[in-house]
Steps between C-alpha positions, in 0.01 A plus 500: 500500500534830682681426827579855610202529732562160665708428803714187523240317701224602257676355204605196697139439594382526144756270347441236764122526494455471124611133499314442825181599323551292186620200696142469630426319176735206555204268573339559161782598258795281423865605489729365227751232584783750455332772702741743655353431843616138475867584435754436785512792742191672358248673728202728490555763372763398259670831538441850642773659286407770258463361150461139610156332498365414845272220368534196275424504129243218497201726442413506863477874495642799324819692582469876544653553149224290337221710640331770289646849524170640608517276801869552573503879477321585830627186671827648615322743727280238658703184490473438869125575495460243220728244661384502857147379435645199309672395825169447665326316219415136551634232502816685606483654847745751646707239677525282188600792286762597751639148487518503120664843492758414753642215286715733300490849652829673577589566860409870443161395349419264782569772753278745317219246464517390862489860621193571293325179600594537863220396736321794659635600838280520807438854629473588859160550658365845489198692392253322264612521135369355179639248251613683189328243272170391663453793747440267795571701821739326738734595782771269368603508133795366300731743323615449138856369496590726209381853567480446883187724501196331343312279746292187442285250693712212380710365211183417314398864480849599400508251220157617368617864525818420317296364216316831468821698476496638851849373544653729246280784622654461843854516356455781252249710680324761291733434208303187429230664289747601228577131440136412418387493139276786395143455621591245768549711810435329827146532630428652837421155641848380424408265213580517131217523255487173296337461169597147399498157654874480493538801721295345779784253577293225658126453508350472846838413654715672759876533498539136599303370205194407705144631498511814708295390797542831678298661214268214398449353849121539529437404135713192527261369764220535246671366187799298617849487366431274200222721370714809534792331317263426210382861512863606482533340157194677350472805274172690516354756264229737623313687227310814594613736774197678630397429855435128453822433311722677747330318788590167335850618424551616860384172646710289260814712564457465875446123467824448309537362144798478267391808304205720456432682174237777464331606182282806451635764258176700518533849649388542861178696549391703802212256574758219533592651837173372640670163554853506354703581811834512321398787271524869591326798340824595324505157327187576297579458133805274554495128409360310799757223499801736483374693800393194699803272457743690725244529778405135501877425497530647846275230650739203482875517429499133397249542215620684187224710343508628143271635238422268208720627212234480226224754454247236397439143603271361227725590202748230597351251749825295510641762742270353761712185513734682733234484775365234730179687569326778316246712691260713297316800637346791319520331164248458220313172454660457165852524654396265780389237246825530292739495801320237699475264197869527431590449865274194524667340207850582627473399863492853640265557793238776457311713750244745366332743740313832482295729715218731399395713794351266763513203255798277428604170342793263482581216266782244518650257249791282623483260207463119483597276784592779741645350818393624843738363765294627799138582449423654842820614663395345825753330720512118444310310766691263724394282789543193715340172398295326770410198296456349149249218449502231229270707275748790492310722747744729672415639846678801646546588863195624691440871493736555206302551177691381198389803294516307172257507208386247245761460233800604714807282502703381803812304572594312815804447719576313825208259454568175690357179358365639175856573389414517132340844553820663616660700225252368239351715222239755612154356547179670403263525793122520562391670820261299720476746785708764685716235659503228229586462133539208263811420295345212311642148456768416754519122430844357495646783712490307832296540815510838673652487846549859616639841435536690175492853362309620198606793282294668237671526163406777250457341155517712187177584322488552124259748342420572138416859400313594190609789277349850545304490170316182596435617856341823367228286339468230770638653822584307811391747767605505869276664757624793697175583682228232541238772560548600135465162340407620151738798501813335340312401184354851472843658530660253262263626234504865616877537490512356148241757411724776634781376280269488201400863569864603532593331172234706323600824669871523445590313816301724730263361764150642561480848653431514877128474575408557136166339410562498131821309529344268754220414257760409239688274745170330594433436133842339462433290813170381369677381187762315699255345750443194281173316438315191613598322820842671507354851478602729786204687644626858524427744776480828310583702815821312547611535142418874498687548830798323348487747210466796734812394684713379208741791525518477875830415659484424873797440727331233721388299198855520364624383836259204509570380145864602519553273800292221340677518164849513655422191704392322185829593339686355801290182475588466136875526551522300825226236470403592856117530573203438281447747213183671398330283236449694287281812547413697814282811505447729796307820561415727790197688382392536862773760529322741275384808690125550562513819702646719215400537138673335203444634151684544176578861599632400848700202367675668209876563507603816684870485410568366848718216627176357641321488166521122488306486829264792422391300187350241736384695802458857383645828611278543806613172652864585433457819702351290779798266496736792526361625832512180705687475833648149503708311758735218385644280775818338367738586217632158417412293190128565510556858614731583210257361243211681675677837489590449136136434414387794705753728321372385165128552579569844654378407846532791746655734242233769550500798739332303776669166444773335701666166546658394826730197478686355795758218528762465768722265295813577308569360153689178479663342197245216493222760457629608156367190326136601550482849654560669170514863617836425672852484345827372637606849604190514719604203725498617863256789432150515637244332281230766548731794409650322199167376366347848535784659306474238228125544429535878517753469213253284310222757550617849606133585582568316824773734611400633840217250527671207665584496867760227554529375855710233684272422789341163572122512509431350842365575847839654583458771233144608562630841599632529142215332314244662724126568468561810293713310252256213464196725468667693213527190281273390217637147474778263615701238319705227667822392339627285790635148537437488871166364628521687833564832330219437249267415786584820683442719198175317436376573852589869467310518172194339662525745793527807283258360229753521220492273195801269470632281218736229621712272285766241533708261296666162560706400199254464208202538729333828581186643659320827537232598752282802516390627840207747479341689792165361601501263204762225522681297761851609576842338451501387859161335475659180362830348590747282319584160643771524767861435394614137518670425831687187607470314826791575729562130566539447124753783469699401804535126435296356216528709176386333178493792250761761401258764622541353847877521491495860360263613780726328753808668349344847510411449857851389567626815329295710742602289798871540423533853355206713609357374834820486707616845393160649590501330844852617573419857407188493719710355789750787464248785462188393699515572872444192716463281187562177693259598769195611303507461126657160517246355740214630285637319197429156650816340368759612754745210460510525116558873518772474763676230301489723191654783695767274646590361153504839332691686768723236656538147368462565121597868473750517215814716502614424146356378170659170565288467817195563274608218274538267790155594628346437156679165469365396842144602398535268199588215731219586744219524239591239241680233696442514874128589482434222253692248711292605797175467303593151381597409858156596618326346195716227340431419137337168593279646779123445498199710603263389778285339231792294371553703180848610394572835669694624192220473245248723327608863540787410729823449310792340685803728494871429489777717663731693270876484523660837432693519176691827445510438123119466478379840374187489715691411816754773435233761418321435824818565697611801289154667504442418870846634594448823312156562649632420845790742437245766385322463836818589683645758254792279395662489152349246260632277222369410157503192284827604345659447839406131493854372562540718805154405638568130436813528711293649780244220467767233518625651829158450668499216755158332492421294812350159474122494555311249709117503510345606830243258642338781689401699186135471407365570152138566406384219271196679347313826536219323679742407781586754772835671455731353770732795481214745575421325833869486578538873446217573746692320766834680463692503825553855629842403629601374154371821345696710743808299437482588130418867579814521720721420200377805310700823487328799665308722250704798614820327391358471146402868453733522196392167358212438261410215270350559161197280425482370140188632324403248233535642152429265214606717209859568594706218347812602687375492863506117545135491624361282221837316481463391863133408476555302176789307648328442833184377327677272254714344769188414693345369182802277455446370858149392410563403130276782376568643154696821552412844361728739325567853621238647273218283636615538859502876461144488364362296793709651781449855372129452445549662164194596303555396137437790264508576131438834324233359267254415775565832676425696187180310430373530855555877519314536176199330664535725805487820292192380315329473841628843598332643195169378643572632853583848363176495297314433823320187394267373772396169345706214642435293185716748300811414701726196458732312727762327284688171534753403233763231452709564190655155518178310422380758377189573708294813539222532753297811568228527757275761657635609839336342796250739670571619852316302770172640627332463846170588664375591845161607645491871573221707661339551157552155355776310325829687435741375231870569542812442293720297739819617331446863398243636748590653835344710770644843571489690825621817653710513820207464741490341849475124508148521652383716206662264254302206641178696478562599135524138405182409695328747279617292202351187660839364613588423856881499532642224718868559444739767363871461425769706331817324397595271790306702758156392621321829571156387598308178581142474618612255770740747666424570865310821577802672654711459183209610279446808722863601437486452124157611386566876548828490307515622143596222259846649430562531879380144547745373240796685652408403855467127428801474258710728720642689205388806307344491159773606249467859387477407129214255553164645410282201590478198729345167408264314736389139461161441654274200572132561524148357520219627279135546598446125499771469766709288261867556454560661162813576291528874460765730345773667695472851639724791405553775755578827318742716690504878466865603448 
């Protein structure tokens, strides 16, 4: 072994880590009875001396001398790079490895190891810097203990970076590159290219051996930890790497599997660039898989990507045994039959999918007895039992629907009387109504008395799949669009006919828009259509159109089926959600243009990257696409996918085309799992800028065509997104996850008469909506149900669900760490705060007490003071408050009707006694103390300082609590709040007494508190730690099942579950609608609003709802108006003239308003009317509102009420005043 290039510590690491790696096998391999490790005084490693073996000779592993020369030769230069990843491989963790290594290290070796593994040191506060590993910008970072230069967020980032060789790079500087093997230089994003599963170290896991929640956060809320663990054991093969194949590969890589292998040795062609976003023009002629692998590898560092080593698949089908799932795209029918048959017989899951222009199909075969552990992905239903009769009829509390369906299973706990139900096997239920369900025979279980909780249990469902060959003949077809009921059978025959054509023409599909080839395809289809009752009645137009488009390759169709197929792969390897059984066909023929010509001449290849699209739409339509002016609001998950699709279709690439994209957010690490245009090196950068650069690299035709902005689209930025901007647009696309923002953009589109396509996702669910001027209703025309809210009385005193305790804990978080700091800062900076602002708030006493506590009685000077404060808050919330509640309402108390007070939704609590060794108790104090210290700018501690913090806790003197008979507690929300009436009667003398204790604001001129801004995605800031501990402690009070940190973060952070598959599919649907808008279709029946749920799976498409119409009687008869899109327009005329103009329309105006200003009312006294009637409308607005119209504003909106010629009140559109500027 060449040791010349290794330092002492390098060699020491290697010799110690070789046995550490092989010792991982102790649980499955046996050592001999005379193993060297068992000898007296032996340790691991056995020796670190040159020439002596470090490991035992039991066959547990190989010594360095036993390894092949080809392996050993380059190892000397990279020993540390090989060894360090082993340190972080499960089940050994860094701490365990350190313990093993320290058993025999020399004093010199221990010193070297300790120096290198030294915990990062805290740096002083200064300007905002970025973590060297994840790029997160922070004012406070930790410095590497070795080089004293490189800075990290925390030890977790340092450990992950060490694994990727950053550690040596820090130490050796630019010399590092010479130590890398040829062809393995470090990439610009700081990662090493990996081309084998072994090089990926750990699938899906971070440096601590756990699923990396910072990366997979949003996806975990869709799939769950168990499903992702099963995915992490799966090897997937994707065959075919045109647009559809690479979409599937992208989505699978982002989702996270053990390994992903790609196969497509065919040379890339220029037309592939119509949809294959990882190909560049210079790649034409190169094998698709060799070009694509390194680019897919960038998407997820935890998923090793490689090209399948063989050049053929069908010559030796046994090579498929290495895979859990095989996905076939762009393959012949003959190969599909061979591969699918082999896979079916050998327990390998198969997904077959293809697109042909605006047509597509997918087939699944997951074998016999496939187990689905969760068919819907919906949260299990839980509830409180109100009663159970002798027939097994269960009643739930009033106004709380059980939400169960026939065939669901439930279990019971806390049932009194019918004790046999508690903890029994799940019972199948039959629903009898929204508040009742039957569990069948309950004889012998006892008589129900009271109480009880029910919990839905997801039972596995077993499904049998038939092989592909059988399903070709007798297909089981799922519906994707119920308006095309007979379409699946047509396409099942038609696509087989395409394969038959290709088989007889050397593998080539019919020429675009060629009638001769279409006739041949139709003939094949007629032969395949069957006979008798099973005969498929063919629509010749559909079959011919399928032939015309067979060579078409459209990015939105690849996105739709790529998302769908990838989700089916994840279902296969995880057992999560219901699979497609077994065929699904989809088409979007409505997207074909009607305003331009299509012909064989116009659809033939032009040697362009858009040839795959031209084959479907023709050259004239391609030119039309290129000169569109499009506005994209949002560059997150949907925005990234949208921009990718637009780049592929050539949107706005022409001389008159442009894309404006705006997003004010910066990239966070959790975005990388589904916002695929971003890489780790982009963390902290603006989404809009980064996304624009990425798609310009995909399609250089977009260079100079994208205007990336960072401004929020809102009323505050109307000087930026002004009338000139909106009027220049052809169409708008929303890519937002915020209802308020989507509503605002919708209103602007209605005002400026611009078409809008809106979309959204929620886990596996997605929707698209088309908003068309003077045709459809708008996004704002319908509203989602309001968010669930909890009664205050329930949160304060009577929680019965974990959601109640989490909501309470989040409110406590704000009450402790945000509200007081904001009040103190206002007190210091606002003149006469106590005299004016305070009185207007209506809660003077509470505010004064907050100021007193924050500035006088509870103001900390040291971190130990913060610990004492947090310890006292524990006592106050979890012991004293509960004692007071039970004093007011003892456990045996009755209601006025004689019923037990603590029954139904009211759960009787018990006080908690603080236990410093209880992790939840300790975390509450530690997190609370750190956040309190943050408020006051004091140093903080971490969990590693536990012993020191425990000493501080033990020094806190907790006074004995005695309940106060004068305290009143609201018993239910229907009762008046006794504290509210007490607050209204606050004694001024008492208020003044509190105010006199406060320091004068002037004396605090150099003092400022820092409010805590809740941030759910920073795992080091103690926000979620505090809320989780606070919630679970309250749950312990009330004997509610606690929630882990992951679930608490989801609920408290109001996180929207997200997965890349749904996003890809939804954006594909959006672009199919954009095709129609650009074509200028004016028939509402041609457009589709989409609703999908990939978990079920369900697809629903409907015609958009038409905009509402109204009528009024004018001077010449009935006038029809569009209530949403119509408006009256007027010049800046005097009010009197304005009224006359409307009288000419047959409308007598009774009231005019603008914003919050009432400008005119028919009931005004004559004197007021005399003053206003001569004023021009703009003057009237400025006079009444007492502020000028902004210079950038070119119009003013008036709302009017009016009567028509029948003297009846009528609903009329608004009026727009056009200003001349």
